PyMOL CGO cylinders between C-alpha atoms (Angstrom):
from pymol import cmd
from pymol.cgo import CYLINDER

trace = [
    CYLINDER, -9.53, 5.72, 23.52, -7.70, 8.24, 21.21, 0.3, 1, 1, 1, 1, 1, 1,
    CYLINDER, -7.70, 8.24, 21.21, -8.42, 8.50, 17.49, 0.3, 1, 1, 1, 1, 1, 1,
    CYLINDER, -8.42, 8.50, 17.49, -6.42, 6.10, 15.27, 0.3, 1, 1, 1, 1, 1, 1,
    CYLINDER, -6.42, 6.10, 15.27, -5.98, 6.84, 11.49, 0.3, 1, 1, 1, 1, 1, 1,
    CYLINDER, -5.98, 6.84, 11.49, -5.23, 3.81, 9.28, 0.3, 1, 1, 1, 1, 1, 1,
    CYLINDER, -5.23, 3.81, 9.28, -4.02, 4.40, 5.82, 0.3, 1, 1, 1, 1, 1, 1,
    CYLINDER, -4.02, 4.40, 5.82, -3.69, 1.99, 2.75, 0.3, 1, 1, 1, 1, 1, 1,
    CYLINDER, -3.69, 1.99, 2.75, -0.53, 2.82, 0.66, 0.3, 1, 1, 1, 1, 1, 1,
    CYLINDER, -0.53, 2.82, 0.66, -1.03, 2.16, -3.02, 0.3, 1, 1, 1, 1, 1, 1,
    CYLINDER, -1.03, 2.16, -3.02, -3.55, 4.67, -4.53, 0.3, 1, 1, 1, 1, 1, 1,
    CYLINDER, -3.55, 4.67, -4.53, -3.53, 6.50, -1.24, 0.3, 1, 1, 1, 1, 1, 1,
    CYLINDER, -3.53, 6.50, -1.24, -0.07, 7.49, 0.15, 0.3, 1, 1, 1, 1, 1, 1,
    CYLINDER, -0.07, 7.49, 0.15, 1.42, 6.47, -3.19, 0.3, 1, 1, 1, 1, 1, 1,
    CYLINDER, 1.42, 6.47, -3.19, -0.71, 7.49, -6.19, 0.3, 1, 1, 1, 1, 1, 1,
    CYLINDER, -0.71, 7.49, -6.19, -0.71, 5.20, -9.23, 0.3, 1, 1, 1, 1, 1, 1,
    CYLINDER, -0.71, 5.20, -9.23, 0.31, 8.08, -11.48, 0.3, 1, 1, 1, 1, 1, 1,
    CYLINDER, 0.31, 8.08, -11.48, 2.91, 6.83, -13.99, 0.3, 1, 1, 1, 1, 1, 1,
    CYLINDER, 2.91, 6.83, -13.99, 4.13, 4.08, -11.87, 0.3, 1, 1, 1, 1, 1, 1,
    CYLINDER, 4.13, 4.08, -11.87, 3.46, 1.21, -14.35, 0.3, 1, 1, 1, 1, 1, 1,
    CYLINDER, 3.46, 1.21, -14.35, 4.95, 3.21, -17.30, 0.3, 1, 1, 1, 1, 1, 1,
    CYLINDER, 4.95, 3.21, -17.30, 8.15, 3.80, -15.34, 0.3, 1, 1, 1, 1, 1, 1,
    CYLINDER, 8.15, 3.80, -15.34, 8.29, 0.10, -14.36, 0.3, 1, 1, 1, 1, 1, 1,
    CYLINDER, 8.29, 0.10, -14.36, 7.89, -0.87, -17.99, 0.3, 1, 1, 1, 1, 1, 1,
    CYLINDER, 7.89, -0.87, -17.99, 10.65, 1.52, -18.90, 0.3, 1, 1, 1, 1, 1, 1,
    CYLINDER, 10.65, 1.52, -18.90, 12.92, 0.04, -16.30, 0.3, 1, 1, 1, 1, 1, 1,
    CYLINDER, 12.92, 0.04, -16.30, 12.43, -3.43, -17.58, 0.3, 1, 1, 1, 1, 1, 1,
    CYLINDER, 12.43, -3.43, -17.58, 12.76, -2.42, -21.33, 0.3, 1, 1, 1, 1, 1, 1,
    CYLINDER, 12.76, -2.42, -21.33, 16.00, -0.59, -20.55, 0.3, 1, 1, 1, 1, 1, 1,
    CYLINDER, 16.00, -0.59, -20.55, 17.34, -3.88, -19.14, 0.3, 1, 1, 1, 1, 1, 1,
    CYLINDER, 17.34, -3.88, -19.14, 16.01, -6.29, -21.67, 0.3, 1, 1, 1, 1, 1, 1,
    CYLINDER, 16.01, -6.29, -21.67, 16.09, -4.21, -24.96, 0.3, 1, 1, 1, 1, 1, 1,
    CYLINDER, 16.09, -4.21, -24.96, 12.42, -4.80, -25.72, 0.3, 1, 1, 1, 1, 1, 1,
    CYLINDER, 12.42, -4.80, -25.72, 9.05, -5.29, -24.03, 0.3, 1, 1, 1, 1, 1, 1,
    CYLINDER, 9.05, -5.29, -24.03, 5.53, -5.98, -25.00, 0.3, 1, 1, 1, 1, 1, 1,
    CYLINDER, 5.53, -5.98, -25.00, 3.94, -3.52, -22.69, 0.3, 1, 1, 1, 1, 1, 1,
    CYLINDER, 3.94, -3.52, -22.69, 0.31, -4.33, -22.75, 0.3, 1, 1, 1, 1, 1, 1,
    CYLINDER, 0.31, -4.33, -22.75, 0.82, -8.01, -22.04, 0.3, 1, 1, 1, 1, 1, 1,
    CYLINDER, 0.82, -8.01, -22.04, 3.26, -6.97, -19.36, 0.3, 1, 1, 1, 1, 1, 1,
    CYLINDER, 3.26, -6.97, -19.36, 0.74, -4.86, -17.43, 0.3, 1, 1, 1, 1, 1, 1,
    CYLINDER, 0.74, -4.86, -17.43, -2.05, -7.42, -17.95, 0.3, 1, 1, 1, 1, 1, 1,
    CYLINDER, -2.05, -7.42, -17.95, 0.13, -10.24, -16.47, 0.3, 1, 1, 1, 1, 1, 1,
    CYLINDER, 0.13, -10.24, -16.47, 1.19, -8.00, -13.63, 0.3, 1, 1, 1, 1, 1, 1,
    CYLINDER, 1.19, -8.00, -13.63, -2.27, -7.23, -12.52, 0.3, 1, 1, 1, 1, 1, 1,
    CYLINDER, -2.27, -7.23, -12.52, -3.57, -10.77, -13.24, 0.3, 1, 1, 1, 1, 1, 1,
    CYLINDER, -3.57, -10.77, -13.24, -1.03, -12.17, -10.79, 0.3, 1, 1, 1, 1, 1, 1,
    CYLINDER, -1.03, -12.17, -10.79, -0.85, -9.35, -8.29, 0.3, 1, 1, 1, 1, 1, 1,
    CYLINDER, -0.85, -9.35, -8.29, -3.31, -10.96, -5.75, 0.3, 1, 1, 1, 1, 1, 1,
    CYLINDER, -3.31, -10.96, -5.75, -0.91, -13.99, -5.45, 0.3, 1, 1, 1, 1, 1, 1,
    CYLINDER, -0.91, -13.99, -5.45, 2.05, -11.65, -4.94, 0.3, 1, 1, 1, 1, 1, 1,
    CYLINDER, 2.05, -11.65, -4.94, 0.06, -9.72, -2.37, 0.3, 1, 1, 1, 1, 1, 1,
    CYLINDER, 0.06, -9.72, -2.37, -0.61, -12.94, -0.41, 0.3, 1, 1, 1, 1, 1, 1,
    CYLINDER, -0.61, -12.94, -0.41, 3.14, -13.73, -0.27, 0.3, 1, 1, 1, 1, 1, 1,
    CYLINDER, 3.14, -13.73, -0.27, 4.17, -15.70, -3.28, 0.3, 1, 1, 1, 1, 1, 1,
    CYLINDER, 4.17, -15.70, -3.28, 7.92, -15.56, -4.02, 0.3, 1, 1, 1, 1, 1, 1,
    CYLINDER, 7.92, -15.56, -4.02, 9.33, -12.95, -6.36, 0.3, 1, 1, 1, 1, 1, 1,
    CYLINDER, 9.33, -12.95, -6.36, 10.27, -15.42, -9.03, 0.3, 1, 1, 1, 1, 1, 1,
    CYLINDER, 10.27, -15.42, -9.03, 6.81, -17.11, -8.99, 0.3, 1, 1, 1, 1, 1, 1,
    CYLINDER, 6.81, -17.11, -8.99, 5.23, -13.58, -9.70, 0.3, 1, 1, 1, 1, 1, 1,
    CYLINDER, 5.23, -13.58, -9.70, 7.72, -12.01, -12.03, 0.3, 1, 1, 1, 1, 1, 1,
    CYLINDER, 7.72, -12.01, -12.03, 8.71, -15.04, -14.39, 0.3, 1, 1, 1, 1, 1, 1,
    CYLINDER, 8.71, -15.04, -14.39, 5.10, -15.32, -15.85, 0.3, 1, 1, 1, 1, 1, 1,
    CYLINDER, 5.10, -15.32, -15.85, 5.01, -11.60, -16.17, 0.3, 1, 1, 1, 1, 1, 1,
    CYLINDER, 5.01, -11.60, -16.17, 8.26, -11.45, -18.08, 0.3, 1, 1, 1, 1, 1, 1,
    CYLINDER, 8.26, -11.45, -18.08, 7.24, -14.55, -20.21, 0.3, 1, 1, 1, 1, 1, 1,
    CYLINDER, 7.24, -14.55, -20.21, 3.83, -12.79, -21.14, 0.3, 1, 1, 1, 1, 1, 1,
    CYLINDER, 3.83, -12.79, -21.14, 5.90, -9.70, -22.26, 0.3, 1, 1, 1, 1, 1, 1,
    CYLINDER, 5.90, -9.70, -22.26, 8.08, -11.76, -24.60, 0.3, 1, 1, 1, 1, 1, 1,
    CYLINDER, 8.08, -11.76, -24.60, 11.17, -11.93, -22.35, 0.3, 1, 1, 1, 1, 1, 1,
    CYLINDER, 11.17, -11.93, -22.35, 13.29, -15.02, -22.30, 0.3, 1, 1, 1, 1, 1, 1,
    CYLINDER, 13.29, -15.02, -22.30, 12.99, -16.50, -18.86, 0.3, 1, 1, 1, 1, 1, 1,
    CYLINDER, 12.99, -16.50, -18.86, 15.59, -19.30, -19.30, 0.3, 1, 1, 1, 1, 1, 1,
    CYLINDER, 15.59, -19.30, -19.30, 17.11, -20.13, -16.04, 0.3, 1, 1, 1, 1, 1, 1,
    CYLINDER, 17.11, -20.13, -16.04, 20.45, -18.42, -15.27, 0.3, 1, 1, 1, 1, 1, 1,
    CYLINDER, 20.45, -18.42, -15.27, 22.11, -15.50, -13.58, 0.3, 1, 1, 1, 1, 1, 1,
    CYLINDER, 22.11, -15.50, -13.58, 20.57, -13.00, -16.20, 0.3, 1, 1, 1, 1, 1, 1,
    CYLINDER, 20.57, -13.00, -16.20, 16.97, -13.74, -15.29, 0.3, 1, 1, 1, 1, 1, 1,
    CYLINDER, 16.97, -13.74, -15.29, 17.67, -13.95, -11.60, 0.3, 1, 1, 1, 1, 1, 1,
    CYLINDER, 17.67, -13.95, -11.60, 19.25, -10.46, -11.61, 0.3, 1, 1, 1, 1, 1, 1,
    CYLINDER, 19.25, -10.46, -11.61, 16.32, -9.12, -13.77, 0.3, 1, 1, 1, 1, 1, 1,
    CYLINDER, 16.32, -9.12, -13.77, 13.80, -10.57, -11.10, 0.3, 1, 1, 1, 1, 1, 1,
    CYLINDER, 13.80, -10.57, -11.10, 15.68, -9.14, -8.15, 0.3, 1, 1, 1, 1, 1, 1,
    CYLINDER, 15.68, -9.14, -8.15, 16.20, -5.68, -9.85, 0.3, 1, 1, 1, 1, 1, 1,
    CYLINDER, 16.20, -5.68, -9.85, 12.59, -5.45, -11.01, 0.3, 1, 1, 1, 1, 1, 1,
    CYLINDER, 12.59, -5.45, -11.01, 11.10, -6.53, -7.67, 0.3, 1, 1, 1, 1, 1, 1,
    CYLINDER, 11.10, -6.53, -7.67, 13.31, -3.90, -5.97, 0.3, 1, 1, 1, 1, 1, 1,
    CYLINDER, 13.31, -3.90, -5.97, 12.31, -1.20, -8.31, 0.3, 1, 1, 1, 1, 1, 1,
    CYLINDER, 12.31, -1.20, -8.31, 8.49, -2.11, -8.03, 0.3, 1, 1, 1, 1, 1, 1,
    CYLINDER, 8.49, -2.11, -8.03, 8.85, -2.03, -4.24, 0.3, 1, 1, 1, 1, 1, 1,
    CYLINDER, 8.85, -2.03, -4.24, 10.71, 1.36, -4.27, 0.3, 1, 1, 1, 1, 1, 1,
    CYLINDER, 10.71, 1.36, -4.27, 8.11, 2.88, -6.54, 0.3, 1, 1, 1, 1, 1, 1,
    CYLINDER, 8.11, 2.88, -6.54, 5.24, 1.55, -4.35, 0.3, 1, 1, 1, 1, 1, 1,
    CYLINDER, 5.24, 1.55, -4.35, 6.61, 3.10, -1.19, 0.3, 1, 1, 1, 1, 1, 1,
    CYLINDER, 6.61, 3.10, -1.19, 7.60, 6.47, -2.38, 0.3, 1, 1, 1, 1, 1, 1,
    CYLINDER, 7.60, 6.47, -2.38, 4.83, 8.78, -1.00, 0.3, 1, 1, 1, 1, 1, 1,
    CYLINDER, 4.83, 8.78, -1.00, 4.07, 12.23, -2.38, 0.3, 1, 1, 1, 1, 1, 1,
    CYLINDER, 4.07, 12.23, -2.38, 4.33, 15.54, -0.57, 0.3, 1, 1, 1, 1, 1, 1,
    CYLINDER, 4.33, 15.54, -0.57, 0.66, 16.05, 0.29, 0.3, 1, 1, 1, 1, 1, 1,
    CYLINDER, 0.66, 16.05, 0.29, 0.09, 12.71, 2.10, 0.3, 1, 1, 1, 1, 1, 1,
    CYLINDER, 0.09, 12.71, 2.10, 3.52, 13.11, 3.79, 0.3, 1, 1, 1, 1, 1, 1,
    CYLINDER, 3.52, 13.11, 3.79, 2.39, 16.45, 5.17, 0.3, 1, 1, 1, 1, 1, 1,
    CYLINDER, 2.39, 16.45, 5.17, -0.83, 14.84, 6.44, 0.3, 1, 1, 1, 1, 1, 1,
    CYLINDER, -0.83, 14.84, 6.44, 1.07, 12.12, 8.18, 0.3, 1, 1, 1, 1, 1, 1,
    CYLINDER, 1.07, 12.12, 8.18, 3.52, 14.65, 9.77, 0.3, 1, 1, 1, 1, 1, 1,
    CYLINDER, 3.52, 14.65, 9.77, 0.68, 16.78, 11.01, 0.3, 1, 1, 1, 1, 1, 1,
    CYLINDER, 0.68, 16.78, 11.01, -1.22, 13.82, 12.50, 0.3, 1, 1, 1, 1, 1, 1,
    CYLINDER, -1.22, 13.82, 12.50, 1.90, 12.53, 14.19, 0.3, 1, 1, 1, 1, 1, 1,
    CYLINDER, 1.90, 12.53, 14.19, 2.70, 16.00, 15.55, 0.3, 1, 1, 1, 1, 1, 1,
    CYLINDER, 2.70, 16.00, 15.55, -0.92, 16.18, 17.00, 0.3, 1, 1, 1, 1, 1, 1,
    CYLINDER, -0.92, 16.18, 17.00, -0.31, 12.91, 18.79, 0.3, 1, 1, 1, 1, 1, 1,
    CYLINDER, -0.31, 12.91, 18.79, -2.76, 10.89, 16.58, 0.3, 1, 1, 1, 1, 1, 1,
    CYLINDER, -2.76, 10.89, 16.58, -2.09, 7.23, 16.48, 0.3, 1, 1, 1, 1, 1, 1,
    CYLINDER, -2.09, 7.23, 16.48, -1.28, 6.12, 12.94, 0.3, 1, 1, 1, 1, 1, 1,
    CYLINDER, -1.28, 6.12, 12.94, -1.23, 2.68, 11.23, 0.3, 1, 1, 1, 1, 1, 1,
    CYLINDER, -1.23, 2.68, 11.23, -0.92, 1.04, 7.83, 0.3, 1, 1, 1, 1, 1, 1,
    CYLINDER, -0.92, 1.04, 7.83, -3.15, -1.68, 6.36, 0.3, 1, 1, 1, 1, 1, 1,
    CYLINDER, -3.15, -1.68, 6.36, -2.10, -2.64, 2.82, 0.3, 1, 1, 1, 1, 1, 1,
    CYLINDER, -2.10, -2.64, 2.82, -2.46, -5.49, 0.40, 0.3, 1, 1, 1, 1, 1, 1,
    CYLINDER, -2.46, -5.49, 0.40, 1.16, -5.71, -0.59, 0.3, 1, 1, 1, 1, 1, 1,
    CYLINDER, 1.16, -5.71, -0.59, 3.91, -8.19, -1.44, 0.3, 1, 1, 1, 1, 1, 1,
    CYLINDER, 3.91, -8.19, -1.44, 6.75, -9.02, 1.00, 0.3, 1, 1, 1, 1, 1, 1,
    CYLINDER, 6.75, -9.02, 1.00, 9.21, -7.06, -0.88, 0.3, 1, 1, 1, 1, 1, 1,
    CYLINDER, 9.21, -7.06, -0.88, 7.02, -3.92, -0.57, 0.3, 1, 1, 1, 1, 1, 1,
    CYLINDER, 7.02, -3.92, -0.57, 6.31, -4.51, 3.04, 0.3, 1, 1, 1, 1, 1, 1,
    CYLINDER, 6.31, -4.51, 3.04, 10.06, -4.65, 3.69, 0.3, 1, 1, 1, 1, 1, 1,
    CYLINDER, 10.06, -4.65, 3.69, 10.72, -1.41, 1.78, 0.3, 1, 1, 1, 1, 1, 1,
    CYLINDER, 10.72, -1.41, 1.78, 7.90, 0.36, 3.52, 0.3, 1, 1, 1, 1, 1, 1,
    CYLINDER, 7.90, 0.36, 3.52, 9.20, -0.43, 6.92, 0.3, 1, 1, 1, 1, 1, 1,
    CYLINDER, 9.20, -0.43, 6.92, 12.53, 1.13, 5.91, 0.3, 1, 1, 1, 1, 1, 1,
    CYLINDER, 12.53, 1.13, 5.91, 10.93, 4.40, 5.01, 0.3, 1, 1, 1, 1, 1, 1,
    CYLINDER, 10.93, 4.40, 5.01, 11.02, 7.27, 7.41, 0.3, 1, 1, 1, 1, 1, 1,
    CYLINDER, 11.02, 7.27, 7.41, 7.43, 8.06, 6.96, 0.3, 1, 1, 1, 1, 1, 1,
    CYLINDER, 7.43, 8.06, 6.96, 6.52, 4.53, 8.32, 0.3, 1, 1, 1, 1, 1, 1,
    CYLINDER, 6.52, 4.53, 8.32, 8.47, 5.07, 11.62, 0.3, 1, 1, 1, 1, 1, 1,
    CYLINDER, 8.47, 5.07, 11.62, 5.58, 6.71, 13.51, 0.3, 1, 1, 1, 1, 1, 1,
    CYLINDER, 5.58, 6.71, 13.51, 3.23, 3.87, 12.73, 0.3, 1, 1, 1, 1, 1, 1,
    CYLINDER, 3.23, 3.87, 12.73, 1.79, 2.03, 15.72, 0.3, 1, 1, 1, 1, 1, 1,
    CYLINDER, 1.79, 2.03, 15.72, 1.40, -1.04, 13.46, 0.3, 1, 1, 1, 1, 1, 1,
    CYLINDER, 1.40, -1.04, 13.46, 1.81, -1.92, 9.74, 0.3, 1, 1, 1, 1, 1, 1,
    CYLINDER, 1.81, -1.92, 9.74, -0.23, -4.92, 8.57, 0.3, 1, 1, 1, 1, 1, 1,
    CYLINDER, -0.23, -4.92, 8.57, 0.62, -6.27, 5.12, 0.3, 1, 1, 1, 1, 1, 1,
    CYLINDER, 0.62, -6.27, 5.12, -1.43, -9.09, 3.50, 0.3, 1, 1, 1, 1, 1, 1,
    CYLINDER, -1.43, -9.09, 3.50, 1.63, -11.01, 2.41, 0.3, 1, 1, 1, 1, 1, 1,
    CYLINDER, 1.63, -11.01, 2.41, 2.68, -11.30, 6.03, 0.3, 1, 1, 1, 1, 1, 1,
    CYLINDER, 2.68, -11.30, 6.03, -0.55, -12.38, 7.44, 0.3, 1, 1, 1, 1, 1, 1,
    CYLINDER, -0.55, -12.38, 7.44, -1.83, -14.50, 4.48, 0.3, 1, 1, 1, 1, 1, 1,
    CYLINDER, -1.83, -14.50, 4.48, -5.15, -12.71, 4.02, 0.3, 1, 1, 1, 1, 1, 1,
    CYLINDER, -5.15, -12.71, 4.02, -6.16, -9.72, 1.87, 0.3, 1, 1, 1, 1, 1, 1,
    CYLINDER, -6.16, -9.72, 1.87, -8.63, -6.86, 2.17, 0.3, 1, 1, 1, 1, 1, 1,
    CYLINDER, -8.63, -6.86, 2.17, -11.63, -6.84, 2.01, 0.3, 1, 1, 1, 1, 1, 1,
    CYLINDER, -11.63, -6.84, 2.01, -11.66, -10.08, 4.26, 0.3, 1, 1, 1, 1, 1, 1,
    CYLINDER, -11.66, -10.08, 4.26, -12.97, -9.05, 7.74, 0.3, 1, 1, 1, 1, 1, 1,
    CYLINDER, -12.97, -9.05, 7.74, -10.11, -10.84, 9.54, 0.3, 1, 1, 1, 1, 1, 1,
    CYLINDER, -10.11, -10.84, 9.54, -7.46, -8.50, 8.35, 0.3, 1, 1, 1, 1, 1, 1,
    CYLINDER, -7.46, -8.50, 8.35, -9.29, -5.60, 9.98, 0.3, 1, 1, 1, 1, 1, 1,
    CYLINDER, -9.29, -5.60, 9.98, -9.45, -7.63, 13.16, 0.3, 1, 1, 1, 1, 1, 1,
    CYLINDER, -9.45, -7.63, 13.16, -5.69, -8.17, 12.95, 0.3, 1, 1, 1, 1, 1, 1,
    CYLINDER, -5.69, -8.17, 12.95, -5.17, -4.47, 13.04, 0.3, 1, 1, 1, 1, 1, 1,
    CYLINDER, -5.17, -4.47, 13.04, -7.61, -4.21, 15.97, 0.3, 1, 1, 1, 1, 1, 1,
    CYLINDER, -7.61, -4.21, 15.97, -5.54, -6.82, 17.86, 0.3, 1, 1, 1, 1, 1, 1,
    CYLINDER, -5.54, -6.82, 17.86, -2.31, -4.99, 17.33, 0.3, 1, 1, 1, 1, 1, 1,
    CYLINDER, -2.31, -4.99, 17.33, -3.76, -1.69, 18.43, 0.3, 1, 1, 1, 1, 1, 1,
    CYLINDER, -3.76, -1.69, 18.43, -5.74, -3.25, 21.32, 0.3, 1, 1, 1, 1, 1, 1,
    CYLINDER, -5.74, -3.25, 21.32, -8.99, -1.86, 19.80, 0.3, 1, 1, 1, 1, 1, 1,
    CYLINDER, -8.99, -1.86, 19.80, -12.27, -3.47, 21.17, 0.3, 1, 1, 1, 1, 1, 1,
    CYLINDER, -12.27, -3.47, 21.17, -15.49, -3.58, 19.34, 0.3, 1, 1, 1, 1, 1, 1,
    CYLINDER, -15.49, -3.58, 19.34, -16.84, -0.63, 21.18, 0.3, 1, 1, 1, 1, 1, 1,
    CYLINDER, -16.84, -0.63, 21.18, -13.86, 1.51, 20.12, 0.3, 1, 1, 1, 1, 1, 1,
    CYLINDER, -13.86, 1.51, 20.12, -13.85, 0.71, 16.44, 0.3, 1, 1, 1, 1, 1, 1,
    CYLINDER, -13.85, 0.71, 16.44, -15.70, 3.87, 15.25, 0.3, 1, 1, 1, 1, 1, 1,
    CYLINDER, -15.70, 3.87, 15.25, -12.82, 5.83, 16.55, 0.3, 1, 1, 1, 1, 1, 1,
    CYLINDER, -12.82, 5.83, 16.55, -10.51, 4.09, 13.89, 0.3, 1, 1, 1, 1, 1, 1,
    CYLINDER, -10.51, 4.09, 13.89, -10.56, 6.15, 10.62, 0.3, 1, 1, 1, 1, 1, 1,
    CYLINDER, -10.56, 6.15, 10.62, -9.46, 4.25, 7.63, 0.3, 1, 1, 1, 1, 1, 1,
    CYLINDER, -9.46, 4.25, 7.63, -8.68, 5.61, 4.14, 0.3, 1, 1, 1, 1, 1, 1,
    CYLINDER, -8.68, 5.61, 4.14, -8.47, 3.29, 1.08, 0.3, 1, 1, 1, 1, 1, 1,
    CYLINDER, -8.47, 3.29, 1.08, -8.84, 3.96, -2.67, 0.3, 1, 1, 1, 1, 1, 1,
    CYLINDER, -8.84, 3.96, -2.67, -11.11, 0.83, -3.33, 0.3, 1, 1, 1, 1, 1, 1,
    CYLINDER, -11.11, 0.83, -3.33, -14.76, 1.08, -2.32, 0.3, 1, 1, 1, 1, 1, 1,
    CYLINDER, -14.76, 1.08, -2.32, -15.03, -2.65, -1.58, 0.3, 1, 1, 1, 1, 1, 1,
    CYLINDER, -15.03, -2.65, -1.58, -12.28, -2.20, 1.00, 0.3, 1, 1, 1, 1, 1, 1,
    CYLINDER, -12.28, -2.20, 1.00, -13.99, 0.75, 2.50, 0.3, 1, 1, 1, 1, 1, 1,
    CYLINDER, -13.99, 0.75, 2.50, -17.32, -1.00, 2.70, 0.3, 1, 1, 1, 1, 1, 1,
    CYLINDER, -17.32, -1.00, 2.70, -15.68, -3.94, 4.39, 0.3, 1, 1, 1, 1, 1, 1,
    CYLINDER, -15.68, -3.94, 4.39, -14.03, -1.71, 6.95, 0.3, 1, 1, 1, 1, 1, 1,
    CYLINDER, -14.03, -1.71, 6.95, -17.27, 0.08, 7.58, 0.3, 1, 1, 1, 1, 1, 1,
    CYLINDER, -17.27, 0.08, 7.58, -19.09, -3.21, 8.01, 0.3, 1, 1, 1, 1, 1, 1,
    CYLINDER, -19.09, -3.21, 8.01, -16.33, -4.13, 10.54, 0.3, 1, 1, 1, 1, 1, 1,
    CYLINDER, -16.33, -4.13, 10.54, -17.23, -1.07, 12.50, 0.3, 1, 1, 1, 1, 1, 1,
    CYLINDER, -17.23, -1.07, 12.50, -14.48, 1.40, 11.52, 0.3, 1, 1, 1, 1, 1, 1,
    CYLINDER, -14.48, 1.40, 11.52, -15.06, 4.91, 10.22, 0.3, 1, 1, 1, 1, 1, 1,
    CYLINDER, -15.06, 4.91, 10.22, -13.99, 4.26, 6.71, 0.3, 1, 1, 1, 1, 1, 1,
    CYLINDER, -13.99, 4.26, 6.71, -13.55, 6.71, 3.90, 0.3, 1, 1, 1, 1, 1, 1,
    CYLINDER, -13.55, 6.71, 3.90, -12.78, 6.48, 0.15, 0.3, 1, 1, 1, 1, 1, 1,
    CYLINDER, -12.78, 6.48, 0.15, -9.59, 8.34, -0.49, 0.3, 1, 1, 1, 1, 1, 1,
    CYLINDER, -9.59, 8.34, -0.49, -10.03, 11.34, -2.81, 0.3, 1, 1, 1, 1, 1, 1,
    CYLINDER, -10.03, 11.34, -2.81, -6.86, 13.24, -1.77, 0.3, 1, 1, 1, 1, 1, 1,
    CYLINDER, -6.86, 13.24, -1.77, -5.04, 14.51, 1.22, 0.3, 1, 1, 1, 1, 1, 1,
    CYLINDER, -5.04, 14.51, 1.22, -6.98, 17.73, 1.48, 0.3, 1, 1, 1, 1, 1, 1,
    CYLINDER, -6.98, 17.73, 1.48, -10.25, 15.93, 1.60, 0.3, 1, 1, 1, 1, 1, 1,
    CYLINDER, -10.25, 15.93, 1.60, -8.89, 13.51, 4.20, 0.3, 1, 1, 1, 1, 1, 1,
    CYLINDER, -8.89, 13.51, 4.20, -7.71, 16.36, 6.27, 0.3, 1, 1, 1, 1, 1, 1,
    CYLINDER, -7.71, 16.36, 6.27, -11.22, 17.88, 6.29, 0.3, 1, 1, 1, 1, 1, 1,
    CYLINDER, -11.22, 17.88, 6.29, -12.70, 14.54, 7.17, 0.3, 1, 1, 1, 1, 1, 1,
    CYLINDER, -12.70, 14.54, 7.17, -10.37, 14.18, 10.16, 0.3, 1, 1, 1, 1, 1, 1,
    CYLINDER, -10.37, 14.18, 10.16, -10.90, 17.75, 11.32, 0.3, 1, 1, 1, 1, 1, 1,
    CYLINDER, -10.90, 17.75, 11.32, -14.62, 17.16, 11.31, 0.3, 1, 1, 1, 1, 1, 1,
    CYLINDER, -14.62, 17.16, 11.31, -14.02, 14.03, 13.41, 0.3, 1, 1, 1, 1, 1, 1,
    CYLINDER, -14.02, 14.03, 13.41, -12.44, 16.21, 16.16, 0.3, 1, 1, 1, 1, 1, 1,
    CYLINDER, -12.44, 16.21, 16.16, -8.75, 15.84, 15.27, 0.3, 1, 1, 1, 1, 1, 1,
    CYLINDER, -8.75, 15.84, 15.27, -6.62, 18.95, 16.02, 0.3, 1, 1, 1, 1, 1, 1,
    CYLINDER, -6.62, 18.95, 16.02, -5.56, 19.79, 12.41, 0.3, 1, 1, 1, 1, 1, 1,
    CYLINDER, -5.56, 19.79, 12.41, -7.17, 23.11, 12.07, 0.3, 1, 1, 1, 1, 1, 1,
    CYLINDER, -7.17, 23.11, 12.07, -4.02, 25.19, 12.32, 0.3, 1, 1, 1, 1, 1, 1,
    CYLINDER, -4.02, 25.19, 12.32, -2.10, 23.07, 9.88, 0.3, 1, 1, 1, 1, 1, 1,
    CYLINDER, -2.10, 23.07, 9.88, -1.83, 23.83, 6.23, 0.3, 1, 1, 1, 1, 1, 1,
    CYLINDER, -1.83, 23.83, 6.23, -0.64, 20.56, 4.68, 0.3, 1, 1, 1, 1, 1, 1,
    CYLINDER, -0.64, 20.56, 4.68, 2.31, 22.39, 3.09, 0.3, 1, 1, 1, 1, 1, 1,
]
cmd.load_cgo(trace, "trace")
């Protein structure tokens, strides 16, 4: 079996950076005012439900309400939900140059690639439309399978998609920004690594025997 490299998206291919601040700016520009701290708190408090597939309205309306936004039914709030969900999905699937270079080099070397992400349906849809996602042998999203990392079953879903048996799991290299997910993947049998940047990941993969020595990442 050839090597396979599986990536998370948020915090790995897409760094957190100023994403939340930019999302808050987006909402404030459309509403005129925003209580930012309650907005962010409500966003993260409800994110697991969103990642498990709840509808946009069920996620965003409580977030808006917590931030002091009028959520009375009507076209205005429906349009705000749709626009904010689209903005959030776009920001969460816009990868940076260094991870993109790593993906390109792995694909050019013939390494099989995959995505495993806790992500809402809107983000899954946006990711699949990105050109960087086209080389992926599979892309597994929590909202589409009804289970999240670090549950062992979600790693088994990736195995099934890739036709990886138990003896072959150590040749699956997985990068995630959360230690709990790395630990679960390791317990599942994968070679799992905490993401600390594209350069570090490149070194790990070269040490694992992947032909990336002559690539620069630029």
